[in-house]
Predicted model as a PDB file, atoms N, CA, C, CB and O in Angstrom, pLDDT in the B-factor column:
MODEL        1                                                                  
ATOM      1  N   UNK A   1     152.891  18.482 -57.837  1.00 91.00           N  
ATOM      2  CA  UNK A   1     152.026  19.508 -57.662  1.00 91.00           C  
ATOM      3  C   UNK A   1     152.568  20.790 -58.494  1.00 91.00           C  
ATOM      4  CB  UNK A   1     151.871  19.760 -56.143  1.00 91.00           C  
ATOM      5  O   UNK A   1     153.719  21.210 -58.365  1.00 91.00           O  
ATOM      6  N   UNK A   2     151.622  21.355 -59.349  1.00 94.00           N  
ATOM      7  CA  UNK A   2     151.782  22.581 -60.086  1.00 94.00           C  
ATOM      8  C   UNK A   2     151.548  23.752 -59.219  1.00 94.00           C  
ATOM      9  CB  UNK A   2     150.876  22.624 -61.249  1.00 94.00           C  
ATOM     10  O   UNK A   2     150.515  23.818 -58.552  1.00 94.00           O  
ATOM     11  N   UNK A   3     152.560  24.804 -59.182  1.00 96.00           N  
ATOM     12  CA  UNK A   3     152.279  26.056 -58.539  1.00 96.00           C  
ATOM     13  C   UNK A   3     151.885  27.117 -59.499  1.00 96.00           C  
ATOM     14  CB  UNK A   3     153.430  26.498 -57.768  1.00 96.00           C  
ATOM     15  O   UNK A   3     152.625  27.334 -60.459  1.00 96.00           O  
ATOM     16  N   UNK A   4     150.779  27.808 -59.335  1.00 95.00           N  
ATOM     17  CA  UNK A   4     150.434  28.631 -60.384  1.00 95.00           C  
ATOM     18  C   UNK A   4     149.963  30.004 -59.548  1.00 95.00           C  
ATOM     19  CB  UNK A   4     149.253  27.901 -61.382  1.00 95.00           C  
ATOM     20  O   UNK A   4     149.499  29.938 -58.410  1.00 95.00           O  
ATOM     21  N   UNK A   5     150.117  31.025 -60.144  1.00 96.00           N  
ATOM     22  CA  UNK A   5     149.815  32.359 -59.721  1.00 96.00           C  
ATOM     23  C   UNK A   5     148.500  32.895 -60.140  1.00 96.00           C  
ATOM     24  CB  UNK A   5     150.811  33.224 -60.182  1.00 96.00           C  
ATOM     25  O   UNK A   5     148.253  32.986 -61.342  1.00 96.00           O  
ATOM     26  N   UNK A   6     147.622  33.262 -59.236  1.00 95.00           N  
ATOM     27  CA  UNK A   6     146.361  33.730 -59.467  1.00 95.00           C  
ATOM     28  C   UNK A   6     146.376  35.004 -60.143  1.00 95.00           C  
ATOM     29  CB  UNK A   6     145.650  33.805 -58.292  1.00 95.00           C  
ATOM     30  O   UNK A   6     147.170  35.796 -59.635  1.00 95.00           O  
ATOM     31  N   UNK A   7     145.714  35.450 -61.167  1.00 94.00           N  
ATOM     32  CA  UNK A   7     145.633  36.781 -61.726  1.00 94.00           C  
ATOM     33  C   UNK A   7     144.841  37.728 -61.260  1.00 94.00           C  
ATOM     34  CB  UNK A   7     145.345  36.745 -62.864  1.00 94.00           C  
ATOM     35  O   UNK A   7     144.113  37.348 -60.343  1.00 94.00           O  
ATOM     36  N   UNK A   8     144.713  39.048 -61.639  1.00 94.00           N  
ATOM     37  CA  UNK A   8     144.207  40.130 -60.931  1.00 94.00           C  
ATOM     38  C   UNK A   8     142.585  39.905 -61.028  1.00 94.00           C  
ATOM     39  CB  UNK A   8     144.765  41.565 -61.566  1.00 94.00           C  
ATOM     40  O   UNK A   8     141.814  40.541 -60.308  1.00 94.00           O  
ATOM     41  N   UNK A   9     142.213  39.091 -61.836  1.00 90.00           N  
ATOM     42  CA  UNK A   9     140.642  38.726 -62.330  1.00 90.00           C  
ATOM     43  C   UNK A   9     140.291  37.459 -61.389  1.00 90.00           C  
ATOM     44  CB  UNK A   9     140.505  38.239 -64.205  1.00 90.00           C  
ATOM     45  O   UNK A   9     139.186  36.927 -61.495  1.00 90.00           O  
ATOM     46  N   UNK A  10     141.111  37.055 -60.599  1.00 91.00           N  
ATOM     47  CA  UNK A  10     140.828  35.816 -59.669  1.00 91.00           C  
ATOM     48  C   UNK A  10     140.812  34.503 -60.375  1.00 91.00           C  
ATOM     49  CB  UNK A  10     139.456  35.946 -58.965  1.00 91.00           C  
ATOM     50  O   UNK A  10     140.242  33.548 -59.849  1.00 91.00           O  
ATOM     51  N   UNK A  11     141.440  34.386 -61.608  1.00 91.00           N  
ATOM     52  CA  UNK A  11     141.706  33.111 -62.241  1.00 91.00           C  
ATOM     53  C   UNK A  11     143.099  32.709 -62.450  1.00 91.00           C  
ATOM     54  CB  UNK A  11     141.096  33.086 -63.460  1.00 91.00           C  
ATOM     55  O   UNK A  11     144.033  33.483 -62.240  1.00 91.00           O  
ATOM     56  N   UNK A  12     143.266  31.372 -62.907  1.00 91.00           N  
ATOM     57  CA  UNK A  12     144.433  30.865 -63.265  1.00 91.00           C  
ATOM     58  C   UNK A  12     144.495  30.458 -64.530  1.00 91.00           C  
ATOM     59  CB  UNK A  12     144.773  29.950 -62.525  1.00 91.00           C  
ATOM     60  O   UNK A  12     143.548  29.821 -64.992  1.00 91.00           O  
ATOM     61  N   UNK A  13     145.405  30.696 -65.162  1.00 90.00           N  
ATOM     62  CA  UNK A  13     145.663  30.334 -66.571  1.00 90.00           C  
ATOM     63  C   UNK A  13     146.083  28.817 -66.720  1.00 90.00           C  
ATOM     64  CB  UNK A  13     146.798  31.270 -67.151  1.00 90.00           C  
ATOM     65  O   UNK A  13     147.060  28.373 -66.117  1.00 90.00           O  
ATOM     66  N   UNK A  14     145.229  27.977 -67.625  1.00 87.00           N  
ATOM     67  CA  UNK A  14     145.688  26.647 -67.598  1.00 87.00           C  
ATOM     68  C   UNK A  14     145.883  26.219 -69.020  1.00 87.00           C  
ATOM     69  CB  UNK A  14     144.735  25.738 -66.849  1.00 87.00           C  
ATOM     70  O   UNK A  14     145.055  26.354 -69.921  1.00 87.00           O  
ATOM     71  N   UNK A  15     147.110  25.671 -69.117  1.00 83.00           N  
ATOM     72  CA  UNK A  15     147.768  25.223 -70.485  1.00 83.00           C  
ATOM     73  C   UNK A  15     147.484  26.235 -71.625  1.00 83.00           C  
ATOM     74  CB  UNK A  15     147.190  23.758 -70.960  1.00 83.00           C  
ATOM     75  O   UNK A  15     146.884  25.932 -72.656  1.00 83.00           O  
ATOM     76  N   UNK A  16     147.955  27.426 -71.348  1.00 79.00           N  
ATOM     77  CA  UNK A  16     148.025  28.585 -72.212  1.00 79.00           C  
ATOM     78  C   UNK A  16     146.955  29.071 -72.794  1.00 79.00           C  
ATOM     79  CB  UNK A  16     148.791  28.420 -73.130  1.00 79.00           C  
ATOM     80  O   UNK A  16     147.053  30.231 -73.194  1.00 79.00           O  
ATOM     81  N   UNK A  17     145.744  28.403 -72.994  1.00 81.00           N  
ATOM     82  CA  UNK A  17     144.589  29.039 -73.641  1.00 81.00           C  
ATOM     83  C   UNK A  17     143.386  29.118 -72.768  1.00 81.00           C  
ATOM     84  CB  UNK A  17     144.230  28.318 -74.872  1.00 81.00           C  
ATOM     85  O   UNK A  17     142.437  29.848 -73.056  1.00 81.00           O  
ATOM     86  N   UNK A  18     143.425  28.242 -71.518  1.00 83.00           N  
ATOM     87  CA  UNK A  18     142.065  28.113 -70.829  1.00 83.00           C  
ATOM     88  C   UNK A  18     142.265  28.866 -69.484  1.00 83.00           C  
ATOM     89  CB  UNK A  18     141.589  26.487 -70.584  1.00 83.00           C  
ATOM     90  O   UNK A  18     143.392  29.191 -69.111  1.00 83.00           O  
ATOM     91  N   UNK A  19     141.236  29.114 -68.823  1.00 85.00           N  
ATOM     92  CA  UNK A  19     141.069  29.758 -67.499  1.00 85.00           C  
ATOM     93  C   UNK A  19     140.276  29.054 -66.637  1.00 85.00           C  
ATOM     94  CB  UNK A  19     140.535  31.032 -67.580  1.00 85.00           C  
ATOM     95  O   UNK A  19     139.286  28.485 -67.096  1.00 85.00           O  
ATOM     96  N   UNK A  20     140.570  28.976 -65.286  1.00 88.00           N  
ATOM     97  CA  UNK A  20     139.914  28.404 -64.251  1.00 88.00           C  
ATOM     98  C   UNK A  20     139.532  29.468 -63.353  1.00 88.00           C  
ATOM     99  CB  UNK A  20     140.689  27.393 -63.615  1.00 88.00           C  
ATOM    100  O   UNK A  20     140.486  30.082 -62.877  1.00 88.00           O  
ATOM    101  N   UNK A  21     138.439  29.824 -63.019  1.00 88.00           N  
ATOM    102  CA  UNK A  21     138.068  31.026 -62.019  1.00 88.00           C  
ATOM    103  C   UNK A  21     138.075  30.333 -60.659  1.00 88.00           C  
ATOM    104  CB  UNK A  21     136.499  31.785 -62.330  1.00 88.00           C  
ATOM    105  O   UNK A  21     137.449  29.289 -60.474  1.00 88.00           O  
ATOM    106  N   UNK A  22     138.739  30.885 -59.785  1.00 88.00           N  
ATOM    107  CA  UNK A  22     138.927  30.687 -58.374  1.00 88.00           C  
ATOM    108  C   UNK A  22     138.340  31.450 -57.421  1.00 88.00           C  
ATOM    109  CB  UNK A  22     140.088  30.749 -58.103  1.00 88.00           C  
ATOM    110  O   UNK A  22     137.430  30.958 -56.753  1.00 88.00           O  
ATOM    111  N   UNK A  23     138.747  32.716 -57.213  1.00 87.00           N  
ATOM    112  CA  UNK A  23     138.085  33.723 -56.373  1.00 87.00           C  
ATOM    113  C   UNK A  23     138.737  35.109 -56.340  1.00 87.00           C  
ATOM    114  CB  UNK A  23     138.017  33.214 -54.996  1.00 87.00           C  
ATOM    115  O   UNK A  23     139.954  35.243 -56.214  1.00 87.00           O  
ATOM    116  N   UNK A  24     138.005  35.990 -56.442  1.00 89.00           N  
ATOM    117  CA  UNK A  24     138.913  37.400 -56.501  1.00 89.00           C  
ATOM    118  C   UNK A  24     139.555  37.672 -55.063  1.00 89.00           C  
ATOM    119  CB  UNK A  24     137.891  38.837 -56.928  1.00 89.00           C  
ATOM    120  O   UNK A  24     140.242  38.680 -54.899  1.00 89.00           O  
ATOM    121  N   UNK A  25     139.338  36.811 -54.072  1.00 91.00           N  
ATOM    122  CA  UNK A  25     140.075  36.952 -52.822  1.00 91.00           C  
ATOM    123  C   UNK A  25     141.533  36.383 -52.890  1.00 91.00           C  
ATOM    124  CB  UNK A  25     139.297  36.249 -51.711  1.00 91.00           C  
ATOM    125  O   UNK A  25     142.368  36.674 -52.033  1.00 91.00           O  
ATOM    126  N   UNK A  26     141.785  35.601 -53.895  1.00 91.00           N  
ATOM    127  CA  UNK A  26     142.948  35.010 -54.087  1.00 91.00           C  
ATOM    128  C   UNK A  26     143.985  35.729 -55.102  1.00 91.00           C  
ATOM    129  CB  UNK A  26     142.619  33.713 -54.491  1.00 91.00           C  
ATOM    130  O   UNK A  26     145.021  35.222 -55.531  1.00 91.00           O  
ATOM    131  N   UNK A  27     143.481  37.027 -55.396  1.00 93.00           N  
ATOM    132  CA  UNK A  27     144.345  37.740 -56.630  1.00 93.00           C  
ATOM    133  C   UNK A  27     145.668  37.943 -56.033  1.00 93.00           C  
ATOM    134  CB  UNK A  27     143.726  39.288 -57.206  1.00 93.00           C  
ATOM    135  O   UNK A  27     145.876  38.234 -54.855  1.00 93.00           O  
ATOM    136  N   UNK A  28     146.675  37.738 -57.088  1.00 94.00           N  
ATOM    137  CA  UNK A  28     148.175  37.697 -56.748  1.00 94.00           C  
ATOM    138  C   UNK A  28     148.715  36.710 -55.889  1.00 94.00           C  
ATOM    139  CB  UNK A  28     148.559  38.851 -56.169  1.00 94.00           C  
ATOM    140  O   UNK A  28     149.920  36.734 -55.640  1.00 94.00           O  
ATOM    141  N   UNK A  29     147.906  35.765 -55.361  1.00 95.00           N  
ATOM    142  CA  UNK A  29     148.501  34.835 -54.700  1.00 95.00           C  
ATOM    143  C   UNK A  29     148.792  33.366 -55.368  1.00 95.00           C  
ATOM    144  CB  UNK A  29     147.753  34.756 -53.613  1.00 95.00           C  
ATOM    145  O   UNK A  29     148.160  33.066 -56.381  1.00 95.00           O  
ATOM    146  N   UNK A  30     149.676  32.513 -54.853  1.00 96.00           N  
ATOM    147  CA  UNK A  30     149.949  31.225 -55.539  1.00 96.00           C  
ATOM    148  C   UNK A  30     149.258  30.154 -54.843  1.00 96.00           C  
ATOM    149  CB  UNK A  30     151.427  30.906 -55.615  1.00 96.00           C  
ATOM    150  O   UNK A  30     149.065  30.055 -53.631  1.00 96.00           O  
ATOM    151  N   UNK A  31     148.889  29.314 -55.839  1.00 95.00           N  
ATOM    152  CA  UNK A  31     148.037  28.154 -55.496  1.00 95.00           C  
ATOM    153  C   UNK A  31     148.735  26.841 -55.946  1.00 95.00           C  
ATOM    154  CB  UNK A  31     146.608  28.289 -56.182  1.00 95.00           C  
ATOM    155  O   UNK A  31     149.665  26.888 -56.751  1.00 95.00           O  
ATOM    156  N   UNK A  32     148.307  25.717 -55.449  1.00 96.00           N  
ATOM    157  CA  UNK A  32     148.924  24.501 -55.755  1.00 96.00           C  
ATOM    158  C   UNK A  32     147.846  23.578 -56.570  1.00 96.00           C  
ATOM    159  CB  UNK A  32     149.443  23.823 -54.392  1.00 96.00           C  
ATOM    160  O   UNK A  32     146.710  23.494 -56.101  1.00 96.00           O  
ATOM    161  N   UNK A  33     148.161  22.903 -57.746  1.00 95.00           N  
ATOM    162  CA  UNK A  33     147.326  22.124 -58.359  1.00 95.00           C  
ATOM    163  C   UNK A  33     147.818  20.689 -58.265  1.00 95.00           C  
ATOM    164  CB  UNK A  33     147.141  22.588 -59.679  1.00 95.00           C  
ATOM    165  O   UNK A  33     148.928  20.489 -58.760  1.00 95.00           O  
ATOM    166  N   UNK A  34     147.210  19.693 -57.737  1.00 95.00           N  
ATOM    167  CA  UNK A  34     147.606  18.354 -57.549  1.00 95.00           C  
ATOM    168  C   UNK A  34     146.930  17.367 -58.519  1.00 95.00           C  
ATOM    169  CB  UNK A  34     147.332  17.977 -56.163  1.00 95.00           C  
ATOM    170  O   UNK A  34     145.710  17.242 -58.416  1.00 95.00           O  
ATOM    171  N   UNK A  35     147.485  16.766 -59.302  1.00 94.00           N  
ATOM    172  CA  UNK A  35     146.736  15.795 -60.205  1.00 94.00           C  
ATOM    173  C   UNK A  35     146.451  14.449 -59.549  1.00 94.00           C  
ATOM    174  CB  UNK A  35     147.545  15.534 -61.499  1.00 94.00           C  
ATOM    175  O   UNK A  35     147.317  13.750 -59.023  1.00 94.00           O  
ATOM    176  N   UNK A  36     145.054  14.130 -59.636  1.00 94.00           N  
ATOM    177  CA  UNK A  36     144.688  12.939 -58.797  1.00 94.00           C  
ATOM    178  C   UNK A  36     144.249  11.831 -59.948  1.00 94.00           C  
ATOM    179  CB  UNK A  36     143.378  13.321 -57.630  1.00 94.00           C  
ATOM    180  O   UNK A  36     143.611  10.837 -59.599  1.00 94.00           O  
ATOM    181  N   UNK A  37     144.547  12.002 -61.078  1.00 91.00           N  
ATOM    182  CA  UNK A  37     144.426  10.967 -62.273  1.00 91.00           C  
ATOM    183  C   UNK A  37     143.206  11.445 -63.185  1.00 91.00           C  
ATOM    184  CB  UNK A  37     144.135   9.336 -61.690  1.00 91.00           C  
ATOM    185  O   UNK A  37     142.440  12.344 -62.837  1.00 91.00           O  
ATOM    186  N   UNK A  38     143.112  10.777 -64.336  1.00 91.00           N  
ATOM    187  CA  UNK A  38     141.971  11.326 -65.318  1.00 91.00           C  
ATOM    188  C   UNK A  38     141.834  12.580 -65.483  1.00 91.00           C  
ATOM    189  CB  UNK A  38     140.732  10.990 -64.996  1.00 91.00           C  
ATOM    190  O   UNK A  38     140.682  12.969 -65.678  1.00 91.00           O  
ATOM    191  N   UNK A  39     142.835  13.502 -65.462  1.00 88.00           N  
ATOM    192  CA  UNK A  39     142.581  14.842 -65.579  1.00 88.00           C  
ATOM    193  C   UNK A  39     141.955  15.727 -64.693  1.00 88.00           C  
ATOM    194  CB  UNK A  39     142.024  14.951 -66.482  1.00 88.00           C  
ATOM    195  O   UNK A  39     141.613  16.867 -65.005  1.00 88.00           O  
ATOM    196  N   UNK A  40     141.789  15.175 -63.509  1.00 91.00           N  
ATOM    197  CA  UNK A  40     141.093  15.850 -62.433  1.00 91.00           C  
ATOM    198  C   UNK A  40     142.131  16.264 -61.531  1.00 91.00           C  
ATOM    199  CB  UNK A  40     140.041  14.992 -61.733  1.00 91.00           C  
ATOM    200  O   UNK A  40     143.038  15.497 -61.207  1.00 91.00           O  
ATOM    201  N   UNK A  41     142.006  17.839 -60.973  1.00 93.00           N  
ATOM    202  CA  UNK A  41     143.047  18.396 -60.249  1.00 93.00           C  
ATOM    203  C   UNK A  41     142.436  18.896 -58.940  1.00 93.00           C  
ATOM    204  CB  UNK A  41     143.754  19.493 -61.046  1.00 93.00           C  
ATOM    205  O   UNK A  41     141.377  19.523 -58.966  1.00 93.00           O  
ATOM    206  N   UNK A  42     142.994  18.668 -57.942  1.00 94.00           N  
ATOM    207  CA  UNK A  42     142.776  19.303 -56.629  1.00 94.00           C  
ATOM    208  C   UNK A  42     143.523  20.504 -56.478  1.00 94.00           C  
ATOM    209  CB  UNK A  42     143.110  18.424 -55.536  1.00 94.00           C  
ATOM    210  O   UNK A  42     144.722  20.515 -56.757  1.00 94.00           O  
ATOM    211  N   UNK A  43     142.821  21.706 -55.986  1.00 94.00           N  
ATOM    212  CA  UNK A  43     143.339  22.918 -55.872  1.00 94.00           C  
ATOM    213  C   UNK A  43     143.501  23.274 -54.414  1.00 94.00           C  
ATOM    214  CB  UNK A  43     142.538  23.843 -56.590  1.00 94.00           C  
ATOM    215  O   UNK A  43     142.539  23.101 -53.665  1.00 94.00           O  
ATOM    216  N   UNK A  44     144.490  23.695 -54.008  1.00 95.00           N  
ATOM    217  CA  UNK A  44     144.996  24.122 -52.703  1.00 95.00           C  
ATOM    218  C   UNK A  44     145.568  25.461 -52.662  1.00 95.00           C  
ATOM    219  CB  UNK A  44     145.982  23.217 -52.235  1.00 95.00           C  
ATOM    220  O   UNK A  44     146.274  25.926 -53.558  1.00 95.00           O  
ATOM    221  N   UNK A  45     145.182  26.165 -51.413  1.00 94.00           N  
ATOM    222  CA  UNK A  45     145.952  27.488 -51.106  1.00 94.00           C  
ATOM    223  C   UNK A  45     146.647  27.169 -49.775  1.00 94.00           C  
ATOM    224  CB  UNK A  45     144.930  28.885 -50.973  1.00 94.00           C  
ATOM    225  O   UNK A  45     145.976  27.097 -48.745  1.00 94.00           O  
ATOM    226  N   UNK A  46     147.824  26.998 -49.769  1.00 93.00           N  
ATOM    227  CA  UNK A  46     148.727  26.708 -48.589  1.00 93.00           C  
ATOM    228  C   UNK A  46     148.240  25.287 -48.291  1.00 93.00           C  
ATOM    229  CB  UNK A  46     148.576  27.804 -47.248  1.00 93.00           C  
ATOM    230  O   UNK A  46     148.342  24.442 -49.181  1.00 93.00           O  
ATOM    231  N   UNK A  47     147.679  24.941 -47.017  1.00 91.00           N  
ATOM    232  CA  UNK A  47     147.106  23.669 -46.723  1.00 91.00           C  
ATOM    233  C   UNK A  47     145.715  23.582 -46.791  1.00 91.00           C  
ATOM    234  CB  UNK A  47     147.467  23.254 -45.516  1.00 91.00           C  
ATOM    235  O   UNK A  47     145.163  22.572 -46.355  1.00 91.00           O  
ATOM    236  N   UNK A  48     145.020  24.563 -47.310  1.00 92.00           N  
ATOM    237  CA  UNK A  48     143.484  24.691 -47.338  1.00 92.00           C  
ATOM    238  C   UNK A  48     143.147  24.027 -48.782  1.00 92.00           C  
ATOM    239  CB  UNK A  48     142.911  26.410 -47.194  1.00 92.00           C  
ATOM    240  O   UNK A  48     143.726  24.360 -49.816  1.00 92.00           O  
ATOM    241  N   UNK A  49     142.286  23.191 -48.717  1.00 92.00           N  
ATOM    242  CA  UNK A  49     141.735  22.530 -50.032  1.00 92.00           C  
ATOM    243  C   UNK A  49     140.784  23.627 -50.684  1.00 92.00           C  
ATOM    244  CB  UNK A  49     140.845  21.042 -49.708  1.00 92.00           C  
ATOM    245  O   UNK A  49     140.100  24.184 -49.825  1.00 92.00           O  
ATOM    246  N   UNK A  50     140.584  24.040 -51.859  1.00 91.00           N  
ATOM    247  CA  UNK A  50     139.705  24.942 -52.282  1.00 91.00           C  
ATOM    248  C   UNK A  50     138.762  24.228 -53.317  1.00 91.00           C  
ATOM    249  CB  UNK A  50     140.437  26.138 -52.824  1.00 91.00           C  
ATOM    250  O   UNK A  50     137.641  24.710 -53.476  1.00 91.00           O  
ATOM    251  N   UNK A  51     139.125  23.129 -54.024  1.00 90.00           N  
ATOM    252  CA  UNK A  51     138.040  22.595 -54.890  1.00 90.00           C  
ATOM    253  C   UNK A  51     138.759  21.857 -55.876  1.00 90.00           C  
ATOM    254  CB  UNK A  51     137.100  23.675 -55.539  1.00 90.00           C  
ATOM    255  O   UNK A  51     139.986  21.771 -55.842  1.00 90.00           O  
ATOM    256  N   UNK A  52     137.991  21.273 -56.832  1.00 89.00           N  
ATOM    257  CA  UNK A  52     138.558  20.477 -58.008  1.00 89.00           C  
ATOM    258  C   UNK A  52     138.140  21.098 -59.298  1.00 89.00           C  
ATOM    259  CB  UNK A  52     138.082  18.977 -57.990  1.00 89.00           C  
ATOM    260  O   UNK A  52     137.136  21.805 -59.387  1.00 89.00           O  
ATOM    261  N   UNK A  53     138.986  20.799 -60.368  1.00 88.00           N  
ATOM    262  CA  UNK A  53     138.341  21.021 -61.816  1.00 88.00           C  
ATOM    263  C   UNK A  53     138.985  19.918 -62.541  1.00 88.00           C  
ATOM    264  CB  UNK A  53     138.651  22.559 -62.579  1.00 88.00           C  
ATOM    265  O   UNK A  53     139.997  19.309 -62.193  1.00 88.00           O  
ATOM    266  N   UNK A  54     138.175  19.712 -63.732  1.00 86.00           N  
ATOM    267  CA  UNK A  54     138.533  18.567 -64.708  1.00 86.00           C  
ATOM    268  C   UNK A  54     139.014  19.285 -66.046  1.00 86.00           C  
ATOM    269  CB  UNK A  54     137.174  17.523 -65.010  1.00 86.00           C  
ATOM    270  O   UNK A  54     138.230  19.976 -66.697  1.00 86.00           O  
ATOM    271  N   UNK A  55     140.298  19.097 -66.414  1.00 85.00           N  
ATOM    272  CA  UNK A  55     140.844  19.753 -67.451  1.00 85.00           C  
ATOM    273  C   UNK A  55     140.224  19.162 -68.857  1.00 85.00           C  
ATOM    274  CB  UNK A  55     142.384  19.623 -67.328  1.00 85.00           C  
ATOM    275  O   UNK A  55     140.398  19.819 -69.883  1.00 85.00           O  
ATOM    276  N   UNK A  56     139.540  17.988 -68.896  1.00 82.00           N  
ATOM    277  CA  UNK A  56     138.810  17.621 -70.067  1.00 82.00           C  
ATOM    278  C   UNK A  56     137.801  18.523 -70.192  1.00 82.00           C  
ATOM    279  CB  UNK A  56     138.298  16.291 -70.065  1.00 82.00           C  
ATOM    280  O   UNK A  56     137.725  19.054 -71.300  1.00 82.00           O  
ATOM    281  N   UNK A  57     137.088  18.814 -69.457  1.00 80.00           N  
ATOM    282  CA  UNK A  57     135.890  19.754 -69.494  1.00 80.00           C  
ATOM    283  C   UNK A  57     136.111  21.224 -69.952  1.00 80.00           C  
ATOM    284  CB  UNK A  57     135.309  19.817 -68.120  1.00 80.00           C  
ATOM    285  O   UNK A  57     135.301  21.888 -70.600  1.00 80.00           O  
ATOM    286  N   UNK A  58     137.456  21.672 -69.470  1.00 77.00           N  
ATOM    287  CA  UNK A  58     137.924  22.900 -70.049  1.00 77.00           C  
ATOM    288  C   UNK A  58     138.115  22.758 -71.507  1.00 77.00           C  
ATOM    289  CB  UNK A  58     139.178  23.340 -69.415  1.00 77.00           C  
ATOM    290  O   UNK A  58     137.604  23.604 -72.241  1.00 77.00           O  
ATOM    291  N   UNK A  59     138.831  21.731 -72.032  1.00 67.00           N  
ATOM    292  CA  UNK A  59     139.098  21.582 -73.330  1.00 67.00           C  
ATOM    293  C   UNK A  59     137.954  21.463 -74.357  1.00 67.00           C  
ATOM    294  CB  UNK A  59     139.870  20.536 -73.395  1.00 67.00           C  
ATOM    295  O   UNK A  59     138.001  21.843 -75.527  1.00 67.00           O  
ATOM    296  N   UNK A  60     136.835  20.826 -73.677  1.00 67.00           N  
ATOM    297  CA  UNK A  60     135.640  20.757 -74.590  1.00 67.00           C  
ATOM    298  C   UNK A  60     134.974  21.991 -74.692  1.00 67.00           C  
ATOM    299  CB  UNK A  60     134.661  19.767 -74.168  1.00 67.00           C  
ATOM    300  O   UNK A  60     134.556  22.350 -75.793  1.00 67.00           O  
ATOM    301  N   UNK A  61     134.790  22.824 -73.493  1.00 59.00           N  
ATOM    302  CA  UNK A  61     134.093  24.049 -73.592  1.00 59.00           C  
ATOM    303  C   UNK A  61     134.960  25.178 -74.325  1.00 59.00           C  
ATOM    304  CB  UNK A  61     133.687  24.481 -72.175  1.00 59.00           C  
ATOM    305  O   UNK A  61     134.417  26.007 -75.056  1.00 59.00           O  
ATOM    306  N   UNK A  62     136.272  25.164 -74.100  1.00 58.00           N  
ATOM    307  CA  UNK A  62     137.056  26.138 -74.760  1.00 58.00           C  
ATOM    308  C   UNK A  62     136.677  27.363 -74.338  1.00 58.00           C  
ATOM    309  CB  UNK A  62     136.995  26.077 -76.139  1.00 58.00           C  
ATOM    310  O   UNK A  62     136.423  28.273 -75.128  1.00 58.00           O  
ATOM    311  N   UNK A  63     136.603  27.494 -72.898  1.00 57.00           N  
ATOM    312  CA  UNK A  63     136.226  28.845 -72.134  1.00 57.00           C  
ATOM    313  C   UNK A  63     136.557  28.719 -70.752  1.00 57.00           C  
ATOM    314  CB  UNK A  63     134.688  29.228 -72.213  1.00 57.00           C  
ATOM    315  O   UNK A  63     137.114  27.681 -70.396  1.00 57.00           O  
ATOM    316  N   UNK A  64     136.326  29.535 -69.986  1.00 60.00           N  
ATOM    317  CA  UNK A  64     136.723  29.663 -68.647  1.00 60.00           C  
ATOM    318  C   UNK A  64     135.621  28.857 -67.868  1.00 60.00           C  
ATOM    319  CB  UNK A  64     136.859  31.210 -68.205  1.00 60.00           C  
ATOM    320  O   UNK A  64     134.460  28.891 -68.276  1.00 60.00           O  
ATOM    321  N   UNK A  65     135.974  28.118 -66.727  1.00 66.00           N  
ATOM    322  CA  UNK A  65     135.089  27.439 -65.777  1.00 66.00           C  
ATOM    323  C   UNK A  65     135.536  27.960 -64.552  1.00 66.00           C  
ATOM    324  CB  UNK A  65     135.117  25.894 -65.807  1.00 66.00           C  
ATOM    325  O   UNK A  65     136.572  28.595 -64.354  1.00 66.00           O  
ATOM    326  N   UNK A  66     134.448  27.557 -63.544  1.00 70.00           N  
ATOM    327  CA  UNK A  66     134.640  27.783 -62.182  1.00 70.00           C  
ATOM    328  C   UNK A  66     135.048  26.558 -61.355  1.00 70.00           C  
ATOM    329  CB  UNK A  66     133.448  28.342 -61.665  1.00 70.00           C  
ATOM    330  O   UNK A  66     134.589  25.448 -61.625  1.00 70.00           O  
ATOM    331  N   UNK A  67     135.824  26.737 -60.445  1.00 73.00           N  
ATOM    332  CA  UNK A  67     136.329  25.656 -59.541  1.00 73.00           C  
ATOM    333  C   UNK A  67     135.001  25.149 -58.934  1.00 73.00           C  
ATOM    334  CB  UNK A  67     137.449  26.193 -58.371  1.00 73.00           C  
ATOM    335  O   UNK A  67     134.066  25.887 -58.621  1.00 73.00           O  
ATOM    336  N   UNK A  68     135.028  23.744 -58.796  1.00 70.00           N  
ATOM    337  CA  UNK A  68     133.958  22.970 -58.191  1.00 70.00           C  
ATOM    338  C   UNK A  68     134.377  22.404 -56.845  1.00 70.00           C  
ATOM    339  CB  UNK A  68     133.532  21.848 -59.117  1.00 70.00           C  
ATOM    340  O   UNK A  68     135.473  21.881 -56.646  1.00 70.00           O  
ATOM    341  N   UNK A  69     133.483  22.541 -55.995  1.00 67.00           N  
ATOM    342  CA  UNK A  69     133.827  22.029 -54.517  1.00 67.00           C  
ATOM    343  C   UNK A  69     133.322  20.465 -54.466  1.00 67.00           C  
ATOM    344  CB  UNK A  69     132.963  23.028 -53.242  1.00 67.00           C  
ATOM    345  O   UNK A  69     133.926  19.659 -53.759  1.00 67.00           O  
ATOM    346  N   UNK A  70     132.299  20.117 -55.174  1.00 63.00           N  
ATOM    347  CA  UNK A  70     131.790  18.756 -55.211  1.00 63.00           C  
ATOM    348  C   UNK A  70     131.869  18.091 -56.506  1.00 63.00           C  
ATOM    349  CB  UNK A  70     130.444  18.729 -54.792  1.00 63.00           C  
ATOM    350  O   UNK A  70     131.290  18.549 -57.492  1.00 63.00           O  
ATOM    351  N   UNK A  71     132.545  17.060 -56.536  1.00 52.00           N  
ATOM    352  CA  UNK A  71     132.780  16.299 -57.864  1.00 52.00           C  
ATOM    353  C   UNK A  71     132.212  14.979 -57.631  1.00 52.00           C  
ATOM    354  CB  UNK A  71     134.344  16.172 -58.311  1.00 52.00           C  
ATOM    355  O   UNK A  71     132.660  14.261 -56.738  1.00 52.00           O  
ATOM    356  N   UNK A  72     131.225  14.609 -58.404  1.00 46.00           N  
ATOM    357  CA  UNK A  72     130.504  13.275 -58.328  1.00 46.00           C  
ATOM    358  C   UNK A  72     130.775  12.525 -59.705  1.00 46.00           C  
ATOM    359  CB  UNK A  72     128.845  13.489 -58.066  1.00 46.00           C  
ATOM    360  O   UNK A  72     130.296  11.408 -59.904  1.00 46.00           O  
TER     361      UNK A  72                                                      
ENDMDL                                                                          
END                                                                             
């Protein structure tokens, strides 16, 4: 699991150039990102599951994305 700090704008920096927006309520807190395979990461705050993100989508868009709660 990777531990990342949420910035003042409510996002985490992913792989130096990309951003994943979580929530403004998590500013300054640390979150955990757990790799579940194929570039999909589950995000937790303490023991609370927040959602998913796909690092392949971030690389294709080359911009920030929002955390998803439903991944189909």
